[in-house]
N, C-alpha and C positions, 0 to 999 in steps of 0.2 A: 858509823848507825848501827845499833838492835835495831834486828825487826827488820831490818833490807837486806835483799839477797841479791847478791850483785855475782851474773853471769856472763859468764865469756865463750858463752855459746856459738856460732857464726848462724845467720837466716836460714833456715830451711830451703831448699829448692833448688835447682839448676841455675844453669850461667847460660849465655848465649850460645856459647864453643860446646858447650854440652848438647844441645839442643840442634844444633846444626848436623854434630857426628851421629845422633841420633837417625837424622832425620833421611844422611847420608847413607846409613848400613840399612836402615828401612827398605830405602831405594833398590839397594844394592840386591836384597835377600828378595823383594820383590818381584824385580826384574826376571830373577833367577827362577821365581815359583813362575812367572807366567810362560819362561819357557820352556819349561821341562814341562808342565801340565795344559796349556793351552794348543799342543799339536793333536796330546790323548783327546783333550774332550772334541778335534775337529772329529777325530777318528773315529770317537763313538759314535756320531752318525751314520756313518759309513755301513756298518753291519744291519741296516734300519734299510739303507736305500738298496744295499747289494738283496737283500730279503723280497723288496719290493718288485726288484728287477728281474728275480728270479718267478716269482707268480706270474707277473706280466710275459715272461720268456712262458710259462709253462701254458698260460691259458691258451695264446696265441696257438699255442702246437698241439693242444688239445683240441683248440678251435679247428686246425688244418686236417688235423689225422681226422677228422670226423668228417671229411668231405671223398668224393669219391675218388680211384687212383687218376682216372682221364676222363676227357668230357664223352668219350664214344664209350666208355661204362656203361651200361644202364642201372639202373638201383634196382634189387630186387632179381636180377638175373644171372645165373650160373656161367654165364661167358663173359668173358673179358678180355679188353679190347686184345690184339693181334692174335685169339687162337683160330682153329679154325670152324669155322662158320659166323665168325664176329667181325665186327667191322674191323681197320685198324685202326691202335693207337693215334692221337691225334697230332702229338710232335709237336701240336702250339707250347711254350712254356710263358706263356700269358694270356691274360681274362680275355676271355671274347670279345666281341666290339658291344657297347655299350653294358657291360659290366659293370656291379661294382662292389664292395669289400661285400654287400649285403646280402648280392647276391653270387657270391663264386657260388662253383657247385663241385669242385673239381680239385684236386692238391698243386695242381702248376700254376691254377690265378693267379695266387699269393708270389708268384717269380717276381724278384724285385720290388718287392711291395716296399714304401718306407711309410711311417706312422704322423711323418710329419709333410705340412705343417697341421693337418689335422686335431684335432681336440679328442682325446682317449673315447675311444668307444667301446661298448663289447658289443657281440656280435648280435644284442640287439637292438643295439642304437642307443644303449644309453651310455652319460659320461660318466666314465671314471674317474672322477676328480683324484682323488690317491695316486693318480698315476700322472698328471702333467709334470711336463715338463720333460718328461721321458720319450725317447726316439725309439721306436721298433723298423729293425730291418728283416726282410724275410729274402732267401735266396729258395730255388726250387731246383735241382738238378737230374740227368739221368743217373744214374751208382748204382745200377746192380752189380757190378764189376768190384766196387768193393765190398759186396758182403756174400762175393760167391753166388751170383743166379746173372742172368744176362741181362745184359748194362739195362735194357728197354724194359726189364721189371719190377725195375723200382726207383723211388723217386730220394734221393737225399733233400730232405727241408731241415734249411738252417736257419733260426732264430733269436735276432742279434739284440741284447736292447741294451740304451744307452740313458743314466741314470745324470740326472740335472748334474753332477760334478761329473761327470764322463767317464765313471768306470761304466767295464763294458762286460756284459753277462753272454754265452753262447748256449746257445741248447742244439742239440743236432737228431729226427729221428729221421727213420726209413720205412718210407711205407709202399707197400710188396703190391704186386696187381693180382690181385686175388679177390 
């Protein structure tokens, strides 16, 4: 037939077998990518949580170091507890009766402080929403021997912050009796 062109080409497209093989290959490739990149994605939050933990620990440490060494040290006095002519140091490593964080006045009042189940507050009582689900633990001990002075002349303050995913940051400082 003149004018009629016959074609022996097959129809263009994919067969069912080719589609199933392609889906299987994509599934394997996708599952590989998920296993490689998902842990990295989760770990990308860790630095933020660690930074917040360090900030929170540092803020508690600064708050504590701003307090007197001992209950019997008077503000503005040149005498320190245990010195000649001054009262003996209290020896108590706990808050005095009726004291709360808002009224802590010396470093050992913070001993055995546990920030749970309290809502995280700053020293002025303002809610710190960026630190919800963080836990703050504080210990205070006599530790002068660790730094080469009489044991009762220095206290070690250790602040431990546990992030919402369980990472722990610990900061330590010494407060001398001066």
